[in-house]
PDB file of N, CA, C and O in Angstrom:
ATOM      1  N   MET A   1       6.804  38.865  -9.502  1.00  0.00           N
ATOM      2  CA  MET A   1       6.029  37.019  -9.894  1.00  0.00           C
ATOM      3  C   MET A   1       5.850  36.977  -7.999  1.00  0.00           C
ATOM      4  O   MET A   1       6.491  37.363  -7.022  1.00  0.00           O
ATOM      5  N   LYS A   2       4.992  36.494  -8.191  1.00  0.00           N
ATOM      6  CA  LYS A   2       3.995  35.715  -6.822  1.00  0.00           C
ATOM      7  C   LYS A   2       4.727  34.226  -6.482  1.00  0.00           C
ATOM      8  O   LYS A   2       5.136  33.440  -7.336  1.00  0.00           O
ATOM      9  N   PHE A   3       4.772  34.086  -5.359  1.00  0.00           N
ATOM     10  CA  PHE A   3       5.536  32.199  -5.294  1.00  0.00           C
ATOM     11  C   PHE A   3       4.843  31.624  -3.982  1.00  0.00           C
ATOM     12  O   PHE A   3       4.804  32.308  -2.959  1.00  0.00           O
ATOM     13  N   HIS A   4       4.241  30.219  -4.049  1.00  0.00           N
ATOM     14  CA  HIS A   4       4.183  30.359  -2.318  1.00  0.00           C
ATOM     15  C   HIS A   4       5.540  29.048  -1.847  1.00  0.00           C
ATOM     16  O   HIS A   4       5.896  28.351  -2.797  1.00  0.00           O
ATOM     17  N   ALA A   5       6.026  28.842  -0.876  1.00  0.00           N
ATOM     18  CA  ALA A   5       7.397  28.563  -0.376  1.00  0.00           C
ATOM     19  C   ALA A   5       7.120  27.425   1.004  1.00  0.00           C
ATOM     20  O   ALA A   5       6.198  27.640   1.791  1.00  0.00           O
ATOM     21  N   VAL A   6       7.658  26.725   1.093  1.00  0.00           N
ATOM     22  CA  VAL A   6       7.601  26.398   1.580  1.00  0.00           C
ATOM     23  C   VAL A   6       8.819  25.469   2.267  1.00  0.00           C
ATOM     24  O   VAL A   6       9.351  24.454   1.817  1.00  0.00           O
ATOM     25  N   ILE A   7       9.173  26.503   4.072  1.00  0.00           N
ATOM     26  CA  ILE A   7      10.538  25.466   4.561  1.00  0.00           C
ATOM     27  C   ILE A   7      10.553  24.608   5.378  1.00  0.00           C
ATOM     28  O   ILE A   7      10.259  25.023   6.499  1.00  0.00           O
ATOM     29  N   ASP A   8      10.875  23.072   5.283  1.00  0.00           N
ATOM     30  CA  ASP A   8      10.866  22.209   5.767  1.00  0.00           C
ATOM     31  C   ASP A   8      12.172  22.286   6.925  1.00  0.00           C
ATOM     32  O   ASP A   8      13.326  22.037   6.576  1.00  0.00           O
ATOM     33  N   VAL A   9      11.756  22.729   8.572  1.00  0.00           N
ATOM     34  CA  VAL A   9      12.849  22.246   8.530  1.00  0.00           C
ATOM     35  C   VAL A   9      13.401  20.602   9.432  1.00  0.00           C
ATOM     36  O   VAL A   9      12.579  19.691   9.527  1.00  0.00           O
ATOM     37  N   GLN A  10      14.495  20.478   9.879  1.00  0.00           N
ATOM     38  CA  GLN A  10      14.953  19.433  10.150  1.00  0.00           C
ATOM     39  C   GLN A  10      16.181  19.729  11.108  1.00  0.00           C
ATOM     40  O   GLN A  10      16.878  20.728  11.287  1.00  0.00           O
ATOM     41  N   LEU A  11      16.165  18.502  11.632  1.00  0.00           N
ATOM     42  CA  LEU A  11      17.001  19.193  12.782  1.00  0.00           C
ATOM     43  C   LEU A  11      18.528  17.772  11.676  1.00  0.00           C
ATOM     44  O   LEU A  11      18.394  16.989  10.736  1.00  0.00           O
ATOM     45  N   HIS A  12      19.713  18.182  12.544  1.00  0.00           N
ATOM     46  CA  HIS A  12      21.038  17.551  11.942  1.00  0.00           C
ATOM     47  C   HIS A  12      20.843  16.099  11.645  1.00  0.00           C
ATOM     48  O   HIS A  12      20.440  15.370  12.551  1.00  0.00           O
ATOM     49  N   PRO A  13      21.096  15.609  10.450  1.00  0.00           N
ATOM     50  CA  PRO A  13      20.718  13.480  11.947  1.00  0.00           C
ATOM     51  C   PRO A  13      22.307  13.431  12.883  1.00  0.00           C
ATOM     52  O   PRO A  13      23.143  14.332  12.814  1.00  0.00           O
ATOM     53  N   GLY A  14      22.445  12.269  13.666  1.00  0.00           N
ATOM     54  CA  GLY A  14      23.239  12.654  14.933  1.00  0.00           C
ATOM     55  C   GLY A  14      22.669  13.666  15.717  1.00  0.00           C
ATOM     56  O   GLY A  14      22.567  13.292  16.885  1.00  0.00           O
ATOM     57  N   ILE A  15      22.301  14.685  15.545  1.00  0.00           N
ATOM     58  CA  ILE A  15      21.720  15.783  16.864  1.00  0.00           C
ATOM     59  C   ILE A  15      21.005  14.745  17.536  1.00  0.00           C
ATOM     60  O   ILE A  15      21.085  13.754  16.810  1.00  0.00           O
ATOM     61  N   ALA A  16      20.164  14.405  18.846  1.00  0.00           N
ATOM     62  CA  ALA A  16      19.474  14.225  19.048  1.00  0.00           C
ATOM     63  C   ALA A  16      18.073  15.116  18.709  1.00  0.00           C
ATOM     64  O   ALA A  16      18.045  16.347  18.720  1.00  0.00           O
ATOM     65  N   ASP A  17      17.093  14.376  18.453  1.00  0.00           N
ATOM     66  CA  ASP A  17      15.628  14.682  18.684  1.00  0.00           C
ATOM     67  C   ASP A  17      14.901  14.509  19.383  1.00  0.00           C
ATOM     68  O   ASP A  17      14.052  13.742  18.931  1.00  0.00           O
ATOM     69  N   PRO A  18      14.593  15.010  20.970  1.00  0.00           N
ATOM     70  CA  PRO A  18      13.759  13.864  22.202  1.00  0.00           C
ATOM     71  C   PRO A  18      12.259  14.417  21.401  1.00  0.00           C
ATOM     72  O   PRO A  18      11.328  13.831  21.955  1.00  0.00           O
ATOM     73  N   GLN A  19      12.039  14.810  20.931  1.00  0.00           N
ATOM     74  CA  GLN A  19      10.478  15.494  20.501  1.00  0.00           C
ATOM     75  C   GLN A  19      10.017  13.830  19.199  1.00  0.00           C
ATOM     76  O   GLN A  19       8.865  13.395  19.195  1.00  0.00           O
ATOM     77  N   GLY A  20      10.711  13.428  18.622  1.00  0.00           N
ATOM     78  CA  GLY A  20      10.746  12.310  17.494  1.00  0.00           C
ATOM     79  C   GLY A  20      10.367  11.088  18.628  1.00  0.00           C
ATOM     80  O   GLY A  20       9.311  10.458  18.702  1.00  0.00           O
ATOM     81  N   SER A  21      11.851  10.938  19.676  1.00  0.00           N
ATOM     82  CA  SER A  21      11.974  10.071  20.180  1.00  0.00           C
ATOM     83  C   SER A  21      10.843   9.658  20.936  1.00  0.00           C
ATOM     84  O   SER A  21      10.700   8.492  21.304  1.00  0.00           O
ATOM     85  N   THR A  22       9.809  10.824  21.252  1.00  0.00           N
ATOM     86  CA  THR A  22       9.303  10.478  22.359  1.00  0.00           C
ATOM     87  C   THR A  22       7.905   9.974  21.116  1.00  0.00           C
ATOM     88  O   THR A  22       7.059   9.094  21.280  1.00  0.00           O
ATOM     89  N   ILE A  23       8.043  10.658  20.229  1.00  0.00           N
ATOM     90  CA  ILE A  23       7.031  10.156  19.311  1.00  0.00           C
ATOM     91  C   ILE A  23       7.256   8.946  18.674  1.00  0.00           C
ATOM     92  O   ILE A  23       6.426   8.042  18.777  1.00  0.00           O
ATOM     93  N   GLU A  24       7.917   8.859  18.255  1.00  0.00           N
ATOM     94  CA  GLU A  24       7.903   6.737  18.648  1.00  0.00           C
ATOM     95  C   GLU A  24       8.254   6.221  19.230  1.00  0.00           C
ATOM     96  O   GLU A  24       8.730   5.229  18.679  1.00  0.00           O
ATOM     97  N   ARG A  25       8.434   6.223  20.773  1.00  0.00           N
ATOM     98  CA  ARG A  25       7.804   5.573  21.501  1.00  0.00           C
ATOM     99  C   ARG A  25       6.587   5.299  22.041  1.00  0.00           C
ATOM    100  O   ARG A  25       6.202   4.444  22.839  1.00  0.00           O
ATOM    101  N   ALA A  26       5.752   6.691  21.123  1.00  0.00           N
ATOM    102  CA  ALA A  26       4.148   6.081  21.567  1.00  0.00           C
ATOM    103  C   ALA A  26       3.406   5.553  20.754  1.00  0.00           C
ATOM    104  O   ALA A  26       2.338   5.010  21.037  1.00  0.00           O
ATOM    105  N   LEU A  27       3.928   5.663  19.562  1.00  0.00           N
ATOM    106  CA  LEU A  27       3.549   4.716  19.013  1.00  0.00           C
ATOM    107  C   LEU A  27       3.095   3.297  18.731  1.00  0.00           C
ATOM    108  O   LEU A  27       2.421   3.111  17.717  1.00  0.00           O
ATOM    109  N   PRO A  28       3.435   2.137  19.629  1.00  0.00           N
ATOM    110  CA  PRO A  28       3.298   1.284  19.928  1.00  0.00           C
ATOM    111  C   PRO A  28       2.458   0.775  20.589  1.00  0.00           C
ATOM    112  O   PRO A  28       1.931  -0.336  20.531  1.00  0.00           O
ATOM    113  N   THR A  29       2.209   2.422  21.860  1.00  0.00           N
ATOM    114  CA  THR A  29       1.121   2.093  22.609  1.00  0.00           C
ATOM    115  C   THR A  29       0.023   2.441  22.449  1.00  0.00           C
ATOM    116  O   THR A  29      -0.939   2.427  23.217  1.00  0.00           O
ATOM    117  N   LEU A  30       0.161   2.875  21.109  1.00  0.00           N
ATOM    118  CA  LEU A  30      -1.294   3.315  20.309  1.00  0.00           C
ATOM    119  C   LEU A  30      -1.669   2.735  19.364  1.00  0.00           C
ATOM    120  O   LEU A  30      -2.368   3.223  18.476  1.00  0.00           O
ATOM    121  N   GLY A  31      -1.078   1.106  19.436  1.00  0.00           N
ATOM    122  CA  GLY A  31      -1.960   0.597  18.347  1.00  0.00           C
ATOM    123  C   GLY A  31      -0.998   0.656  16.947  1.00  0.00           C
ATOM    124  O   GLY A  31      -1.043  -0.293  16.164  1.00  0.00           O
ATOM    125  N   PHE A  32      -0.375   1.493  16.755  1.00  0.00           N
ATOM    126  CA  PHE A  32       1.476   1.892  15.536  1.00  0.00           C
ATOM    127  C   PHE A  32       2.607   0.857  15.861  1.00  0.00           C
ATOM    128  O   PHE A  32       3.568   1.033  16.610  1.00  0.00           O
ATOM    129  N   ASP A  33       2.211  -0.511  14.973  1.00  0.00           N
ATOM    130  CA  ASP A  33       3.500  -1.146  14.836  1.00  0.00           C
ATOM    131  C   ASP A  33       4.668  -0.547  14.057  1.00  0.00           C
ATOM    132  O   ASP A  33       4.605   0.662  13.836  1.00  0.00           O
ATOM    133  N   GLY A  34       5.784  -1.263  13.585  1.00  0.00           N
ATOM    134  CA  GLY A  34       7.054  -1.029  13.296  1.00  0.00           C
ATOM    135  C   GLY A  34       7.476   0.738  12.443  1.00  0.00           C
ATOM    136  O   GLY A  34       8.005   1.300  11.484  1.00  0.00           O
ATOM    137  N   MET A  35       6.969   0.852  13.319  1.00  0.00           N
ATOM    138  CA  MET A  35       7.521   2.542  12.485  1.00  0.00           C
ATOM    139  C   MET A  35       9.037   2.548  13.942  1.00  0.00           C
ATOM    140  O   MET A  35       8.978   2.202  15.122  1.00  0.00           O
ATOM    141  N   SER A  36      10.180   3.084  13.137  1.00  0.00           N
ATOM    142  CA  SER A  36      11.380   3.795  13.256  1.00  0.00           C
ATOM    143  C   SER A  36      11.391   5.099  13.376  1.00  0.00           C
ATOM    144  O   SER A  36      10.560   5.918  12.983  1.00  0.00           O
ATOM    145  N   ASN A  37      12.655   5.294  14.101  1.00  0.00           N
ATOM    146  CA  ASN A  37      13.748   6.117  12.923  1.00  0.00           C
ATOM    147  C   ASN A  37      12.583   8.024  12.855  1.00  0.00           C
ATOM    148  O   ASN A  37      12.604   9.050  12.175  1.00  0.00           O
ATOM    149  N   VAL A  38      12.013   7.633  13.674  1.00  0.00           N
ATOM    150  CA  VAL A  38      11.355   9.202  13.821  1.00  0.00           C
ATOM    151  C   VAL A  38      11.921  10.255  14.424  1.00  0.00           C
ATOM    152  O   VAL A  38      12.357  10.582  15.528  1.00  0.00           O
ATOM    153  N   ARG A  39      11.683  10.942  12.674  1.00  0.00           N
ATOM    154  CA  ARG A  39      12.662  12.568  13.584  1.00  0.00           C
ATOM    155  C   ARG A  39      11.538  14.242  13.423  1.00  0.00           C
ATOM    156  O   ARG A  39      11.111  14.461  12.290  1.00  0.00           O
ATOM    157  N   ALA A  40      11.119  15.367  14.657  1.00  0.00           N
ATOM    158  CA  ALA A  40      10.374  16.206  14.093  1.00  0.00           C
ATOM    159  C   ALA A  40      10.844  17.208  13.796  1.00  0.00           C
ATOM    160  O   ALA A  40      12.074  17.218  13.847  1.00  0.00           O
ATOM    161  N   GLY A  41      10.395  18.054  13.507  1.00  0.00           N
ATOM    162  CA  GLY A  41      10.738  19.374  12.354  1.00  0.00           C
ATOM    163  C   GLY A  41       9.582  20.648  13.037  1.00  0.00           C
ATOM    164  O   GLY A  41       8.833  20.830  13.996  1.00  0.00           O
ATOM    165  N   LYS A  42      10.096  21.349  11.716  1.00  0.00           N
ATOM    166  CA  LYS A  42       9.016  22.365  11.155  1.00  0.00           C
ATOM    167  C   LYS A  42       8.825  22.922  10.522  1.00  0.00           C
ATOM    168  O   LYS A  42       9.540  23.924  10.505  1.00  0.00           O
ATOM    169  N   SER A  43       7.970  22.847   9.676  1.00  0.00           N
ATOM    170  CA  SER A  43       7.612  22.942   8.251  1.00  0.00           C
ATOM    171  C   SER A  43       6.503  24.729   8.215  1.00  0.00           C
ATOM    172  O   SER A  43       5.356  24.899   8.629  1.00  0.00           O
ATOM    173  N   ILE A  44       7.748  26.058   7.360  1.00  0.00           N
ATOM    174  CA  ILE A  44       6.494  27.351   7.453  1.00  0.00           C
ATOM    175  C   ILE A  44       6.180  27.070   5.963  1.00  0.00           C
ATOM    176  O   ILE A  44       6.496  26.368   5.003  1.00  0.00           O
ATOM    177  N   HIS A  45       5.539  27.843   6.286  1.00  0.00           N
ATOM    178  CA  HIS A  45       4.809  28.017   4.761  1.00  0.00           C
ATOM    179  C   HIS A  45       4.342  29.977   4.476  1.00  0.00           C
ATOM    180  O   HIS A  45       3.981  30.759   5.356  1.00  0.00           O
ATOM    181  N   LEU A  46       4.478  30.199   3.371  1.00  0.00           N
ATOM    182  CA  LEU A  46       4.392  31.431   3.150  1.00  0.00           C
ATOM    183  C   LEU A  46       5.152  32.559   1.700  1.00  0.00           C
ATOM    184  O   LEU A  46       6.240  33.102   1.513  1.00  0.00           O
ATOM    185  N   ASP A  47       3.830  32.459   0.941  1.00  0.00           N
ATOM    186  CA  ASP A  47       4.211  33.537   0.079  1.00  0.00           C
ATOM    187  C   ASP A  47       5.404  34.392   0.062  1.00  0.00           C
ATOM    188  O   ASP A  47       6.197  34.605   0.979  1.00  0.00           O
ATOM    189  N   ILE A  48       5.395  34.900  -1.285  1.00  0.00           N
ATOM    190  CA  ILE A  48       6.950  35.892  -1.165  1.00  0.00           C
ATOM    191  C   ILE A  48       6.413  36.219  -2.848  1.00  0.00           C
ATOM    192  O   ILE A  48       5.907  35.556  -3.753  1.00  0.00           O
ATOM    193  N   GLU A  49       6.839  37.582  -2.651  1.00  0.00           N
ATOM    194  CA  GLU A  49       6.916  38.499  -4.495  1.00  0.00           C
ATOM    195  C   GLU A  49       8.551  38.298  -4.835  1.00  0.00           C
ATOM    196  O   GLU A  49       9.379  38.810  -4.081  1.00  0.00           O
ATOM    197  N   ALA A  50       8.836  37.774  -5.634  1.00  0.00           N
ATOM    198  CA  ALA A  50       9.999  38.166  -6.447  1.00  0.00           C
ATOM    199  C   ALA A  50      10.605  37.929  -8.453  1.00  0.00           C
ATOM    200  O   ALA A  50      10.040  37.292  -9.342  1.00  0.00           O
ATOM    201  N   ALA A  51      11.730  38.632  -8.500  1.00  0.00           N
ATOM    202  CA  ALA A  51      11.422  38.444  -9.748  1.00  0.00           C
ATOM    203  C   ALA A  51      12.106  37.047 -10.482  1.00  0.00           C
ATOM    204  O   ALA A  51      12.478  36.908 -11.647  1.00  0.00           O
ATOM    205  N   ASP A  52      12.124  36.211  -9.510  1.00  0.00           N
ATOM    206  CA  ASP A  52      11.807  35.198 -10.395  1.00  0.00           C
ATOM    207  C   ASP A  52      12.274  33.840  -8.873  1.00  0.00           C
ATOM    208  O   ASP A  52      12.235  33.744  -7.646  1.00  0.00           O
ATOM    209  N   ALA A  53      12.655  33.101 -10.043  1.00  0.00           N
ATOM    210  CA  ALA A  53      11.738  31.271  -8.492  1.00  0.00           C
ATOM    211  C   ALA A  53      13.303  31.032  -7.467  1.00  0.00           C
ATOM    212  O   ALA A  53      13.405  30.425  -6.401  1.00  0.00           O
ATOM    213  N   ALA A  54      14.498  31.834  -8.349  1.00  0.00           N
ATOM    214  CA  ALA A  54      16.077  31.192  -8.217  1.00  0.00           C
ATOM    215  C   ALA A  54      16.181  32.456  -7.529  1.00  0.00           C
ATOM    216  O   ALA A  54      17.110  32.437  -6.722  1.00  0.00           O
ATOM    217  N   THR A  55      15.386  33.833  -7.578  1.00  0.00           N
ATOM    218  CA  THR A  55      15.950  35.188  -6.530  1.00  0.00           C
ATOM    219  C   THR A  55      14.573  34.429  -5.265  1.00  0.00           C
ATOM    220  O   THR A  55      14.991  34.750  -4.153  1.00  0.00           O
ATOM    221  N   ALA A  56      14.027  34.102  -5.193  1.00  0.00           N
ATOM    222  CA  ALA A  56      12.855  33.799  -4.277  1.00  0.00           C
ATOM    223  C   ALA A  56      13.208  32.648  -2.997  1.00  0.00           C
ATOM    224  O   ALA A  56      12.576  32.359  -1.981  1.00  0.00           O
ATOM    225  N   GLU A  57      14.570  32.128  -3.578  1.00  0.00           N
ATOM    226  CA  GLU A  57      14.800  30.907  -3.106  1.00  0.00           C
ATOM    227  C   GLU A  57      15.815  31.809  -2.042  1.00  0.00           C
ATOM    228  O   GLU A  57      15.722  32.132  -0.858  1.00  0.00           O
ATOM    229  N   ALA A  58      17.157  32.102  -3.470  1.00  0.00           N
ATOM    230  CA  ALA A  58      17.760  33.136  -2.199  1.00  0.00           C
ATOM    231  C   ALA A  58      17.974  33.594  -1.162  1.00  0.00           C
ATOM    232  O   ALA A  58      18.755  33.496  -0.216  1.00  0.00           O
ATOM    233  N   GLN A  59      17.137  34.127  -1.491  1.00  0.00           N
ATOM    234  CA  GLN A  59      15.782  35.060  -0.384  1.00  0.00           C
ATOM    235  C   GLN A  59      14.983  34.111   1.340  1.00  0.00           C
ATOM    236  O   GLN A  59      14.258  34.369   2.301  1.00  0.00           O
ATOM    237  N   LEU A  60      15.694  33.095   0.810  1.00  0.00           N
ATOM    238  CA  LEU A  60      14.388  32.159   1.348  1.00  0.00           C
ATOM    239  C   LEU A  60      15.685  32.041   2.002  1.00  0.00           C
ATOM    240  O   LEU A  60      15.771  32.768   2.992  1.00  0.00           O
ATOM    241  N   ALA A  61      16.690  31.365   1.755  1.00  0.00           N
ATOM    242  CA  ALA A  61      18.287  30.667   2.195  1.00  0.00           C
ATOM    243  C   ALA A  61      18.738  31.568   3.723  1.00  0.00           C
ATOM    244  O   ALA A  61      19.044  31.197   4.856  1.00  0.00           O
ATOM    245  N   GLU A  62      18.568  33.081   2.969  1.00  0.00           N
ATOM    246  CA  GLU A  62      18.789  33.777   4.208  1.00  0.00           C
ATOM    247  C   GLU A  62      17.918  34.531   4.584  1.00  0.00           C
ATOM    248  O   GLU A  62      18.246  35.718   4.576  1.00  0.00           O
ATOM    249  N   VAL A  63      16.501  34.204   5.052  1.00  0.00           N
ATOM    250  CA  VAL A  63      16.421  33.850   5.809  1.00  0.00           C
ATOM    251  C   VAL A  63      16.367  33.295   7.262  1.00  0.00           C
ATOM    252  O   VAL A  63      16.596  33.749   8.382  1.00  0.00           O
ATOM    253  N   CYS A  64      15.776  31.576   6.504  1.00  0.00           N
ATOM    254  CA  CYS A  64      16.852  30.370   7.056  1.00  0.00           C
ATOM    255  C   CYS A  64      17.551  30.635   8.249  1.00  0.00           C
ATOM    256  O   CYS A  64      17.197  30.431   9.411  1.00  0.00           O
ATOM    257  N   GLU A  65      19.154  31.378   7.565  1.00  0.00           N
ATOM    258  CA  GLU A  65      20.072  31.453   7.993  1.00  0.00           C
ATOM    259  C   GLU A  65      20.364  32.381   9.252  1.00  0.00           C
ATOM    260  O   GLU A  65      21.161  32.261  10.183  1.00  0.00           O
ATOM    261  N   LYS A  66      19.526  33.243   8.969  1.00  0.00           N
ATOM    262  CA  LYS A  66      19.517  34.477  10.119  1.00  0.00           C
ATOM    263  C   LYS A  66      18.937  34.193  10.657  1.00  0.00           C
ATOM    264  O   LYS A  66      19.455  34.112  11.772  1.00  0.00           O
ATOM    265  N   PHE A  67      17.178  33.670  10.672  1.00  0.00           N
ATOM    266  CA  PHE A  67      16.175  33.843  11.400  1.00  0.00           C
ATOM    267  C   PHE A  67      15.748  32.634  11.759  1.00  0.00           C
ATOM    268  O   PHE A  67      16.000  31.958  12.756  1.00  0.00           O
ATOM    269  N   LEU A  68      14.904  32.391  10.602  1.00  0.00           N
ATOM    270  CA  LEU A  68      14.247  30.326  11.305  1.00  0.00           C
ATOM    271  C   LEU A  68      15.203  29.289  11.469  1.00  0.00           C
ATOM    272  O   LEU A  68      14.826  28.341  12.157  1.00  0.00           O
ATOM    273  N   THR A  69      16.057  29.257  11.121  1.00  0.00           N
ATOM    274  CA  THR A  69      16.570  27.921  11.721  1.00  0.00           C
ATOM    275  C   THR A  69      18.060  28.995  11.998  1.00  0.00           C
ATOM    276  O   THR A  69      18.504  30.088  11.647  1.00  0.00           O
ATOM    277  N   ASN A  70      18.502  27.528  13.081  1.00  0.00           N
ATOM    278  CA  ASN A  70      19.604  27.081  13.359  1.00  0.00           C
ATOM    279  C   ASN A  70      21.022  26.494  13.367  1.00  0.00           C
ATOM    280  O   ASN A  70      21.491  25.793  14.264  1.00  0.00           O
ATOM    281  N   PRO A  71      21.816  26.995  11.910  1.00  0.00           N
ATOM    282  CA  PRO A  71      22.167  26.843  11.184  1.00  0.00           C
ATOM    283  C   PRO A  71      23.661  25.457  11.458  1.00  0.00           C
ATOM    284  O   PRO A  71      24.411  24.903  10.655  1.00  0.00           O
ATOM    285  N   VAL A  72      23.522  25.371  12.858  1.00  0.00           N
ATOM    286  CA  VAL A  72      24.848  24.261  13.460  1.00  0.00           C
ATOM    287  C   VAL A  72      23.873  23.471  13.494  1.00  0.00           C
ATOM    288  O   VAL A  72      24.060  22.699  12.554  1.00  0.00           O
ATOM    289  N   ILE A  73      22.629  23.106  14.188  1.00  0.00           N
ATOM    290  CA  ILE A  73      22.009  21.981  14.265  1.00  0.00           C
ATOM    291  C   ILE A  73      20.705  21.594  13.062  1.00  0.00           C
ATOM    292  O   ILE A  73      20.089  20.541  12.902  1.00  0.00           O
ATOM    293  N   GLU A  74      20.618  22.719  12.444  1.00  0.00           N
ATOM    294  CA  GLU A  74      19.392  22.352  11.880  1.00  0.00           C
ATOM    295  C   GLU A  74      19.764  23.341  10.378  1.00  0.00           C
ATOM    296  O   GLU A  74      20.198  24.485  10.240  1.00  0.00           O
ATOM    297  N   ASP A  75      19.096  21.594   8.785  1.00  0.00           N
ATOM    298  CA  ASP A  75      19.301  21.783   7.909  1.00  0.00           C
ATOM    299  C   ASP A  75      17.707  22.617   7.420  1.00  0.00           C
ATOM    300  O   ASP A  75      16.876  22.119   8.180  1.00  0.00           O
ATOM    301  N   ALA A  76      17.019  23.589   6.541  1.00  0.00           N
ATOM    302  CA  ALA A  76      16.214  23.683   5.509  1.00  0.00           C
ATOM    303  C   ALA A  76      16.026  23.106   4.866  1.00  0.00           C
ATOM    304  O   ALA A  76      17.129  22.849   4.382  1.00  0.00           O
ATOM    305  N   LYS A  77      15.294  22.555   4.342  1.00  0.00           N
ATOM    306  CA  LYS A  77      14.562  22.511   2.722  1.00  0.00           C
ATOM    307  C   LYS A  77      13.615  23.422   2.569  1.00  0.00           C
ATOM    308  O   LYS A  77      12.559  23.460   3.201  1.00  0.00           O
ATOM    309  N   ILE A  78      14.169  24.594   1.260  1.00  0.00           N
ATOM    310  CA  ILE A  78      13.291  24.788   0.424  1.00  0.00           C
ATOM    311  C   ILE A  78      12.233  25.021  -0.771  1.00  0.00           C
ATOM    312  O   ILE A  78      12.477  25.215  -1.962  1.00  0.00           O
ATOM    313  N   SER A  79      11.247  24.962  -0.249  1.00  0.00           N
ATOM    314  CA  SER A  79      10.427  24.315  -1.915  1.00  0.00           C
ATOM    315  C   SER A  79       9.698  26.025  -2.146  1.00  0.00           C
ATOM    316  O   SER A  79       9.431  26.882  -1.304  1.00  0.00           O
ATOM    317  N   VAL A  80       9.575  26.025  -3.366  1.00  0.00           N
ATOM    318  CA  VAL A  80       9.045  27.332  -4.272  1.00  0.00           C
ATOM    319  C   VAL A  80       8.090  26.900  -5.709  1.00  0.00           C
ATOM    320  O   VAL A  80       8.455  26.110  -6.580  1.00  0.00           O
ATOM    321  N   VAL A  81       6.839  27.626  -5.671  1.00  0.00           N
ATOM    322  CA  VAL A  81       6.408  27.139  -6.312  1.00  0.00           C
ATOM    323  C   VAL A  81       5.393  28.849  -6.858  1.00  0.00           C
ATOM    324  O   VAL A  81       4.979  29.777  -6.164  1.00  0.00           O
ATOM    325  N   GLU A  82       5.335  28.641  -8.118  1.00  0.00           N
ATOM    326  CA  GLU A  82       4.850  29.849  -8.623  1.00  0.00           C
ATOM    327  C   GLU A  82       3.284  30.391  -8.641  1.00  0.00           C
ATOM    328  O   GLU A  82       2.723  29.296  -8.593  1.00  0.00           O
ATOM    329  N   VAL A  83       2.701  30.919  -8.662  1.00  0.00           N
ATOM    330  CA  VAL A  83       1.909  30.046  -7.596  1.00  0.00           C
ATOM    331  C   VAL A  83       0.394  31.537  -8.734  1.00  0.00           C
ATOM    332  O   VAL A  83       0.073  32.710  -8.541  1.00  0.00           O
ATOM    333  N   ALA A  84      -0.180  29.993 -10.238  1.00  0.00           N
ATOM    334  CA  ALA A  84      -0.931  30.621 -11.035  1.00  0.00           C
ATOM    335  C   ALA A  84      -2.076  32.172 -10.958  1.00  0.00           C
ATOM    336  O   ALA A  84      -2.690  32.549  -9.959  1.00  0.00           O
ATOM    337  N   GLY A  85      -2.075  32.713 -12.099  1.00  0.00           N
ATOM    338  CA  GLY A  85      -2.582  33.901 -12.046  1.00  0.00           C
ATOM    339  C   GLY A  85      -1.758  34.642 -11.074  1.00  0.00           C
ATOM    340  O   GLY A  85      -0.954  34.894 -11.972  1.00  0.00           O
ATOM    341  N   ALA A  86      -1.289  35.156 -10.160  1.00  0.00           N
ATOM    342  CA  ALA A  86      -0.467  36.606  -9.318  1.00  0.00           C
ATOM    343  C   ALA A  86       0.781  37.010 -10.433  1.00  0.00           C
ATOM    344  O   ALA A  86       1.628  36.297 -10.973  1.00  0.00           O
ATOM    345  N   ASN A  87       0.496  38.507 -10.528  1.00  0.00           N
ATOM    346  CA  ASN A  87       1.709  39.307 -10.549  1.00  0.00           C
ATOM    347  C   ASN A  87       1.556  39.776  -9.563  1.00  0.00           C
ATOM    348  O   ASN A  87       2.380  40.580  -9.128  1.00  0.00           O
TER     349      ASN A  87
END
C-alpha cells in the first residue's frame, strides 16, 4: 500500500528556539500584534510503501530517530494517510 506522510519536527519545550524568537520579535514591527510563544520547526512530506499504516508509522519513527531529528532536543509528530487508488 502507498501512504503519504507528513512529519512535523519541533524542539522540545524548554529548548531555546532562536528562529521562533526572531519571528516573534519581528511580528509587531510588521503590524501583527497579539502573537506570542512562537516556535519554529520543519515539516517533511514524503510517500512510503508499506503493508499497512502501522508499519509505515513504525518505519518513519525509526527514520526520525536515526536521521531526520535530534531526539535529544526535538520531537516528531508523524501523520500517515493512505493514497487513494494506489496499489
